[in-house]
C-alpha positions as CSV (number, residue, x, y, z in Angstrom):
1,M,33.4,-29.2,-0.6
2,N,31.0,-28.4,2.4
3,E,31.9,-24.7,2.1
4,T,31.0,-24.8,-1.6
5,K,27.7,-26.5,-0.9
6,S,27.0,-23.9,1.8
7,N,27.6,-21.0,-0.6
8,L,25.4,-22.5,-3.2
9,L,22.6,-23.0,-0.6
10,N,22.9,-19.4,0.6
11,R,22.7,-18.1,-3.0
12,E,19.6,-20.3,-3.7
13,E,18.0,-19.2,-0.4
14,A,18.6,-15.6,-1.2
15,S,17.0,-15.8,-4.7
16,G,14.4,-18.6,-4.5
17,P,10.9,-19.1,-3.1
18,L,12.2,-18.6,0.5
19,A,13.5,-15.1,-0.5
20,D,10.0,-14.3,-1.9
21,Q,8.4,-15.5,1.3
22,V,10.7,-13.4,3.5
23,Y,10.2,-10.4,1.2
24,N,6.4,-10.7,1.7
25,Q,6.8,-11.1,5.4
26,V,8.9,-7.9,5.7
27,L,6.5,-6.1,3.4
28,D,3.6,-7.1,5.6
29,A,5.4,-5.9,8.7
30,I,5.7,-2.5,7.1
31,Y,2.1,-2.5,6.0
32,Q,0.9,-3.5,9.5
33,G,3.2,-1.0,11.3
34,R,5.3,-3.6,13.0
35,L,8.2,-2.0,11.2
36,P,7.1,1.7,11.7
37,L,8.0,4.5,9.3
38,G,11.5,5.7,9.9
39,S,12.5,2.6,11.9
40,V,15.8,0.8,11.4
41,V,15.6,-2.4,9.5
42,N,17.6,-4.8,11.6
43,E,18.5,-7.7,9.2
44,A,20.0,-9.9,12.0
45,A,16.8,-9.5,14.1
46,L,14.5,-10.2,11.2
47,A,16.5,-13.3,10.2
48,Q,16.2,-14.6,13.7
49,E,12.5,-13.8,13.8
50,F,11.8,-15.6,10.5
51,G,14.2,-18.5,11.2
52,V,16.3,-17.9,8.1
53,S,19.9,-16.8,7.3
54,R,20.8,-13.2,6.6
55,G,20.8,-13.8,2.8
56,P,17.1,-13.8,2.0
57,V,16.6,-10.9,4.5
58,R,19.3,-8.9,2.8
59,E,17.7,-9.6,-0.6
60,A,14.3,-8.5,0.7
61,V,15.7,-5.3,1.9
62,R,17.4,-4.7,-1.5
63,R,14.1,-5.3,-3.2
64,L,12.3,-2.9,-0.8
65,Q,14.8,-0.3,-1.6
66,G,14.0,-0.8,-5.3
67,I,10.3,0.1,-4.7
68,Q,11.2,3.0,-2.3
69,L,9.8,1.5,0.9
70,V,13.3,1.3,2.4
71,T,16.1,3.8,2.2
72,R,19.8,3.4,2.9
73,E,22.3,6.2,2.9
74,P,26.1,5.4,2.5
75,Y,27.5,4.0,5.7
76,M,24.1,4.2,7.3
77,K,21.6,1.5,8.4
78,A,18.6,0.7,6.2
79,R,15.4,2.4,7.4
80,V,11.7,2.2,6.5
81,V,10.8,5.2,4.4
82,T,9.5,8.3,6.2
83,M,6.8,10.6,4.9
84,S,7.2,14.3,4.3
85,A,4.3,16.7,3.6
86,E,5.9,17.5,0.2
87,A,6.1,13.8,-0.7
88,V,2.5,13.3,0.3
89,V,1.3,16.2,-1.8
90,E,3.2,15.0,-4.9
91,L,2.0,11.4,-4.7
92,F,-1.6,12.3,-4.0
93,Q,-1.6,14.8,-6.9
94,L,-0.4,11.9,-9.1
95,R,-3.2,9.7,-7.7
96,M,-5.9,12.4,-8.2
97,A,-4.9,12.7,-11.9
98,L,-4.5,9.0,-12.7
99,E,-7.2,7.5,-10.4
100,G,-9.7,10.1,-11.4
101,M,-9.3,9.1,-15.1
102,A,-9.2,5.4,-14.1
103,C,-12.5,5.8,-12.3
104,H,-14.0,7.6,-15.4
105,L,-12.9,4.7,-17.7
106,A,-13.9,1.9,-15.3
107,T,-17.4,3.5,-15.0
108,Q,-17.7,3.2,-18.8
109,R,-16.1,-0.3,-19.2
110,M,-17.3,-2.4,-16.3
111,S,-20.4,-4.5,-16.8
112,D,-23.5,-4.2,-14.6
113,A,-22.6,-7.5,-13.0
114,E,-19.0,-6.4,-12.3
115,I,-20.1,-3.2,-10.6
116,D,-22.7,-5.1,-8.6
117,G,-20.0,-7.5,-7.6
118,L,-17.7,-4.6,-6.6
119,L,-20.5,-3.1,-4.4
120,A,-21.2,-6.5,-2.8
121,D,-17.5,-7.0,-2.0
122,F,-17.2,-3.5,-0.6
123,E,-20.2,-3.9,1.7
124,L,-18.9,-7.4,2.8
125,D,-15.5,-5.9,3.6
126,H,-17.1,-3.1,5.6
127,E,-19.1,-5.5,7.7
128,R,-16.1,-7.6,8.5
129,R,-14.2,-4.6,9.7
130,I,-16.9,-3.6,12.2
131,P,-15.9,-4.4,15.8
132,G,-17.1,-7.8,16.7
133,G,-17.5,-8.8,13.0
134,S,-15.7,-11.7,11.3
135,P,-12.0,-11.2,10.6
136,V,-11.2,-10.1,7.1
137,P,-9.7,-13.2,5.3
138,R,-8.2,-11.2,2.5
139,V,-7.3,-7.7,1.5
140,F,-10.0,-5.8,-0.3
141,D,-8.6,-2.8,-2.1
142,L,-11.3,-0.8,-3.8
143,H,-8.9,1.6,-5.4
144,E,-6.9,-1.2,-7.0
145,R,-10.0,-2.9,-8.2
146,I,-11.2,0.2,-10.0
147,V,-7.8,0.9,-11.5
148,R,-7.4,-2.6,-12.8
149,A,-10.9,-2.4,-14.4
150,C,-10.1,0.9,-16.3
151,G,-8.5,-1.0,-19.2
152,N,-5.7,1.5,-19.6
153,S,-2.5,-0.5,-19.3
154,R,-0.3,2.6,-18.7
155,I,-2.5,3.8,-15.8
156,I,-2.6,0.2,-14.4
157,N,1.2,-0.2,-14.6
158,A,1.8,3.2,-13.0
159,L,-0.5,2.6,-10.0
160,C,-0.4,-1.1,-9.6
161,G,3.3,-1.7,-10.2
162,D,6.1,-0.8,-7.8
163,L,4.5,2.5,-6.9
164,Y,1.4,0.6,-5.5
165,H,3.3,-0.4,-2.3
166,L,4.3,3.1,-1.5
167,L,0.9,4.4,-2.2
168,R,-0.7,1.8,0.0
169,I,1.5,2.8,2.9
170,Y,0.5,6.5,2.5
171,R,-3.1,5.5,2.1
172,R,-3.0,3.4,5.3
173,H,-1.7,6.3,7.3
174,S,-4.3,8.7,5.8
175,G,-7.1,6.4,7.3
176,T,-5.7,5.6,10.7
177,V,-8.0,7.9,12.6
178,L,-11.6,6.6,13.1
179,E,-13.2,9.8,11.9
180,R,-11.3,9.5,8.6
181,K,-12.2,5.8,8.2
182,E,-15.9,6.7,8.5
183,D,-15.6,9.5,6.1
184,A,-13.7,7.3,3.6
185,Y,-16.5,4.7,3.8
186,S,-19.1,7.3,3.0
187,E,-17.0,8.7,0.1
188,H,-16.4,5.2,-1.3
189,W,-20.1,4.4,-1.1
190,Q,-21.1,7.6,-3.0
191,L,-18.4,6.9,-5.6
192,L,-19.7,3.4,-6.2
193,R,-23.3,4.7,-6.5
194,A,-22.1,7.1,-9.2
195,M,-20.4,4.3,-11.0
196,K,-23.5,2.2,-10.8
197,S,-25.5,5.1,-12.3
198,R,-22.9,5.3,-15.1
199,D,-22.2,8.9,-14.3
200,T,-18.6,9.1,-15.5
201,E,-18.1,12.8,-14.7
202,L,-19.4,12.5,-11.2
203,A,-17.5,9.3,-10.5
204,E,-14.2,11.0,-11.6
205,S,-15.0,14.1,-9.6
206,L,-15.8,12.1,-6.5
207,M,-12.6,10.1,-6.8
208,R,-10.5,13.2,-7.1
209,A,-12.2,14.8,-4.2
210,H,-11.9,11.7,-2.1
211,I,-8.1,11.5,-2.7
212,G,-7.7,15.3,-2.1
213,R,-9.4,15.0,1.3
214,A,-7.2,12.0,2.2
215,A,-4.1,14.0,1.3
216,Q,-5.2,17.0,3.3
217,H,-5.9,14.8,6.3
218,L,-2.6,13.0,6.1
219,S,-0.6,16.2,5.6
220,H,-2.3,17.7,8.7
221,H,-1.4,14.8,10.9
222,L,2.2,14.1,9.7
223,D,3.9,16.4,12.1
224,A,1.8,15.3,15.1
225,A,3.2,11.7,15.1
226,P,7.0,11.7,15.5
227,T,9.0,9.0,13.7
228,P,11.3,6.7,15.6
229,A,14.2,8.8,14.2
230,R,12.7,11.9,15.8
231,K,12.1,10.2,19.1
232,A,15.8,9.1,19.3
233,A,17.0,12.6,18.5
């Protein structure tokens, strides 16, 4: 009887709110680099760290495989995805096409108040990220905000569904160098000014150029930073 109850609890733990919580914790660890690209996902260690059984961790890893953030070859340990120059080019080409159009549409559809609010949130987020400023209490994602404002459900589903997590990882690594962060801020500011001016063609062009420069920057630095798998070789 006790064994049956234990099995039921393990199944509930692996599929209920606790599983969602563990999934978000592992996802955050990948976002923040605590689980670096290419690193082994040690389910036992994560379960101990989070104070849970292996069940919800195993379910989290399975879900992360489904959104391409974790890979597992037959008879091999699960690993956080690694980035190749080819994969970067393909994903950023997709972004250039879809986000360029999303920006064009959002510039048409957003109200003046919505664009002003986006500008205000953008500046507030920038101030909070300045050394010595207040810590950022939430994630501000300008790209996601623009995509969700475009009104095209297919573009939104493509960029804000499962693919969003992989794109966010790639974008994070494209902006890790201080110089690129400063350039990205300037590019975002110009983009928002074009949107405020209702210049749809310029806004779309600036978005495409911004993503293109990010892709070029990331491709250039990929080989300079060895993954844990390379270090162990």
